[in-house]
C-alpha positions in Angstrom: 84.0 141.1 121.0 87.2 141.8 119.0 88.3 141.0 115.5 91.8 139.9 114.5 93.2 139.3 111.0 96.3 137.9 109.3 96.4 139.2 105.8 98.8 137.6 103.3 99.2 137.5 99.6 97.8 134.0 99.4 95.2 133.9 102.1 93.5 136.1 104.7 92.6 134.6 108.1 90.0 136.3 110.2 88.8 135.4 113.7 86.5 136.7 116.4 87.5 136.5 120.0 86.1 137.2 123.5 89.6 138.1 124.7 90.2 140.4 127.7 93.5 139.8 129.4 94.3 136.1 128.8 94.8 134.2 125.6 91.7 132.3 124.5 90.7 130.2 121.5 88.7 132.0 118.7 85.0 131.9 118.7 85.0 131.7 114.9 87.9 131.4 112.5 87.7 131.5 108.7 90.2 131.6 105.9 89.7 133.4 102.5 91.7 133.2 99.3 93.0 136.8 99.1 93.4 136.9 95.4 89.6 136.3 94.9 88.7 139.6 96.4 89.3 143.2 95.3 89.6 144.7 98.8 89.9 143.6 102.4 86.6 145.3 103.0 84.9 142.9 100.6 86.1 140.0 102.8 85.0 141.7 106.0 81.5 142.3 104.6 81.3 138.5 104.0 82.8 137.5 107.3 80.8 139.9 109.5 77.5 139.4 107.8 74.8 138.0 110.2 74.3 134.3 109.7 71.3 133.4 107.6 68.5 131.7 109.4 67.2 128.5 107.9 63.8 128.7 106.2 60.9 126.9 108.1 60.1 123.5 106.8 56.5 123.2 105.5 55.1 119.7 105.7 52.2 118.6 103.5 49.9 118.6 106.6 50.6 122.3 107.3 50.8 123.5 103.7 48.3 126.3 103.1 47.9 127.1 106.8 48.6 130.6 108.1 52.2 130.8 109.5 52.2 131.3 113.2 54.4 133.9 114.9 56.9 131.3 116.0 57.8 130.7 112.4 58.8 134.3 111.9 62.4 134.6 112.8 63.8 138.2 113.5 66.9 139.1 111.5 70.2 138.2 113.3 72.0 141.1 114.9 75.2 142.2 113.3 78.4 141.6 115.2 79.3 144.5 117.5 83.0 145.0 117.8 85.0 146.9 120.4 88.3 146.8 118.5 90.1 145.2 115.5 93.7 144.6 114.6 95.1 143.2 111.3 98.6 141.9 110.6 99.4 142.7 107.0 102.3 141.6 104.7 103.6 145.1 103.8 104.9 148.3 105.5 102.3 150.1 107.6 102.7 153.9 107.7 100.2 156.1 109.6 97.8 153.1 110.0 97.7 152.6 106.3 99.3 149.9 104.1 99.7 149.2 100.4 100.1 145.5 100.4 103.3 144.0 98.8 101.8 141.0 97.0 98.2 142.2 96.5 96.7 145.3 94.7 95.1 146.4 98.0 95.3 149.6 99.9 94.2 149.1 103.5 93.4 152.1 105.7 92.5 151.6 109.4 90.4 154.7 109.5 88.3 153.6 106.5 87.6 150.2 108.1 86.7 151.8 111.4 84.2 154.1 109.8 82.6 151.5 107.4 82.2 148.8 110.1 81.6 151.0 113.1 84.6 149.8 115.0 85.8 152.2 117.7 89.5 151.3 117.3 91.3 149.7 114.4 95.0 149.1 114.3 97.1 147.9 111.4 100.4 146.1 112.0 103.1 144.7 109.7 102.6 140.9 109.6 105.9 140.2 111.4 105.0 142.8 114.0 101.8 140.8 114.6 103.8 137.6 114.8 106.2 139.2 117.3 103.2 140.1 119.6 101.9 136.6 119.1 105.1 134.8 120.1 104.9 136.4 123.5 101.8 134.3 124.1 103.1 131.0 122.8 103.3 127.9 125.0 106.5 125.8 125.2 104.8 123.0 123.3 104.3 125.3 120.3 108.0 125.8 119.8 110.9 123.5 118.7 114.3 124.3 120.1 117.3 124.4 117.7 119.7 125.8 120.2 119.2 126.0 124.0 121.7 128.8 124.4 122.6 130.6 127.5 120.8 134.0 127.7 122.0 136.6 130.2 120.1 137.2 133.5 119.2 140.8 132.5 116.7 141.0 129.7 118.0 142.1 126.3 116.3 141.7 122.9 114.7 139.1 120.7 114.8 138.6 116.9 112.3 137.1 114.6 112.8 135.9 111.0 110.1 134.2 109.0 110.2 132.7 105.5 107.0 131.9 103.7 105.5 133.6 100.6 108.2 136.2 101.3 110.7 136.9 104.0 109.8 138.9 107.1 112.0 140.1 109.9 111.4 141.9 113.2 113.1 142.8 116.5 111.6 142.9 120.0 113.4 145.2 122.5 113.0 145.1 126.3 111.6 148.4 127.6 112.1 147.5 131.3 108.7 145.9 131.7 107.9 144.0 128.5 109.1 143.2 125.0 108.2 145.8 122.4 108.0 144.6 118.8 109.5 146.8 116.1 108.6 146.3 112.5 111.3 145.8 109.8 111.6 145.2 106.1 115.0 143.5 106.5 114.0 140.7 104.2 114.5 143.0 101.2 118.1 143.8 102.2 120.9 142.7 99.8 121.8 139.0 99.7 125.4 138.5 100.8 126.9 135.2 99.6 129.3 133.3 102.0 131.1 130.9 99.6 131.8 130.2 96.0 128.5 128.3 95.4 126.5 131.2 96.9 128.5 133.6 94.7 127.4 131.6 91.7 123.8 131.6 92.9 124.0 135.4 93.2 125.3 135.7 89.7 122.6 133.4 88.4 119.8 135.4 90.1 121.3 138.7 89.0 120.7 137.6 85.4 116.9 137.7 86.3 116.6 140.5 88.8 118.1 144.0 89.2 118.1 143.6 92.9 118.7 140.2 94.7 117.4 140.4 98.2 117.3 137.6 100.8 113.6 137.2 100.1 114.5 136.1 96.5 116.1 133.0 98.1 114.5 132.6 101.6 110.8 132.1 100.5 108.7 129.5 98.7 109.6 131.0 95.3 113.2 131.3 96.6 113.5 127.5 97.2 112.3 127.0 93.6 114.9 129.5 92.4 117.7 127.6 94.3 116.5 124.4 92.6 116.6 126.0 89.2 120.1 127.3 89.8 121.2 123.7 90.7 119.3 122.3 87.7 120.9 124.7 85.2 124.5 124.4 86.6 124.7 120.8 87.7 122.4 119.2 85.1 121.2 116.6 87.6 117.4 117.0 87.5 115.6 113.6 87.3 112.8 113.6 84.7 110.1 112.4 87.2 110.9 115.4 89.6 110.9 117.8 86.7 107.4 116.8 85.8 106.1 117.1 89.4 107.7 120.5 89.8 106.1 121.6 86.5 102.5 120.6 87.4 102.5 120.9 91.1 103.6 123.4 93.8 107.3 123.7 93.0 108.5 124.5 96.6 106.4 121.7 98.1 107.5 119.1 95.6 111.2 120.0 96.0 110.9 120.0 99.8 109.2 116.6 99.8 111.7 115.0 97.5 114.6 116.5 99.5 113.2 115.5 102.9 112.5 111.9 101.7 115.9 111.6 100.0 114.3 110.9 96.7 116.5 113.2 94.6 120.0 114.5 95.1 119.2 117.9 93.5 116.3 118.4 96.0 118.6 117.5 98.9 121.2 120.0 97.7 118.5 122.6 97.4 117.4 122.1 101.0 121.0 122.2 102.2 121.6 125.5 100.4 118.3 126.9 101.6 118.8 125.9 105.3 122.4 127.3 105.2 121.4 130.7 103.8 118.5 130.8 106.2 120.7 130.2 109.2 123.3 132.8 108.0 120.6 135.5 107.6 119.0 134.6 111.0 122.5 135.1 112.4 122.9 138.4 110.6 119.7 139.7 112.1 120.7 138.4 115.6 124.0 140.3 115.4 122.2 143.6 114.3 119.6 143.3 117.0 122.1 141.7 119.6 119.3 139.4 120.4 120.9 137.7 123.3 117.5 136.5 124.7 116.9 134.5 121.6 116.0 134.2 117.9 112.6 132.9 116.7 112.1 131.3 113.3 108.5 131.7 112.1 106.7 131.6 108.8 105.0 128.8 107.0 108.2 127.1 105.7 110.1 126.3 108.9 107.5 123.9 110.4 107.4 121.9 107.2 111.2 121.7 107.1 111.7 121.2 110.8 113.7 117.9 110.4 116.1 119.7 108.0 116.5 122.7 110.3 117.3 120.2 113.1 120.1 118.4 111.3 122.7 121.1 112.1 122.9 122.9 108.7 121.0 125.9 110.0 122.9 126.3 113.3 126.3 125.9 111.6 125.6 128.8 109.4 124.0 130.8 112.2 127.1 130.6 114.4 129.6 131.0 111.6 130.4 134.6 112.4 134.1 134.5 112.9 135.2 135.9 116.2 131.6 136.0 117.3 130.9 132.3 117.0 130.9 131.9 120.8 128.5 134.7 121.3 126.1 133.3 118.6 126.3 129.8 120.3 124.9 131.4 123.5 121.7 132.7 121.8 118.6 130.4 122.1 117.1 129.6 118.7 113.5 128.3 118.5 111.1 127.5 115.6 107.5 128.6 115.9 105.2 125.7 115.1 101.9 127.4 115.7 100.7 128.7 112.3 98.2 131.1 113.9 100.9 133.1 115.8 100.3 136.3 113.8 96.5 136.0 114.4 97.1 135.5 118.1 99.3 138.6 118.1 96.7 140.7 116.3 94.1 139.5 118.8 96.2 140.5 121.8 96.7 144.0 120.4 92.9 144.3 119.6 92.1 143.1 123.2 94.4 145.8 124.6 92.7 148.4 122.4 89.3 147.3 123.6 90.3 147.9 127.2 91.9 151.3 126.6 90.2 154.4 127.9 88.5 156.5 125.2 90.7 159.2 124.0 
């Protein structure tokens, strides 16, 4: 039995697998609100606790009789784990991570000792997603650009907007793709036109450092909307109320996708364009001729917007390298459990490794 986890600022997904060499479905999968717990260990204690046996029902006819042995249920055995792997939103150094959006410090050695797990590996969440995308089926992807990859294997790139912005690179080592973690989402935002320059100025009035994550994330979509609201003065009252009381990014996305408000449509246009431009930046830096994968929680929800050409126009808009960019396949990851699948694949490999 192996344990896999996908730990984010909003929720923590945990799953148990009987995974050896092939992808399988989890035996048990649960999701926990991360902010309700002080540590990951608290969640693990709850998740790994043996299930409680139901109490025997005593009927009026048997009330007062001596309980027979068949009513005495022995306590359930705790789960015995061969290995565990967790994808975490934050930089992992020496198998330890101080999470970016939670007040947690997660240490693989501490978890291994407390829960008696022989091998525990921590990964950056995008690193886990990178491992996971290697196991995806074609029907779990949407193609934005077919491209024309070279015959000889090169590299892959991964960009994922959600609560934050994650980036990663997979290089070919001669036998397989090797994921490499990155914190590229925190690199400086580089505007491409006058409107984006104004957006940068607007955000600089609020933040000392404007990264791509400030724009390409759920809060980032809201920030784009606020920029348009404050500069164009075209926010309808009904949408202002929905954004105020609901999930701002979700309300803006819905209004934009359904064409209900011009400001929401403009926000999605700007978001998709900047997303495509940054995906292209990463593709150039990685020279990911084998393809670019767009992951995270936002892309599947905005898939119709990403398919309308706005994303790919910005992706390929790299001057003399437009033709090269057009040859790169671009695909959207639709399976929201990809990071969990990646963590499970790593844990499975750890469980099969010889003792050191």
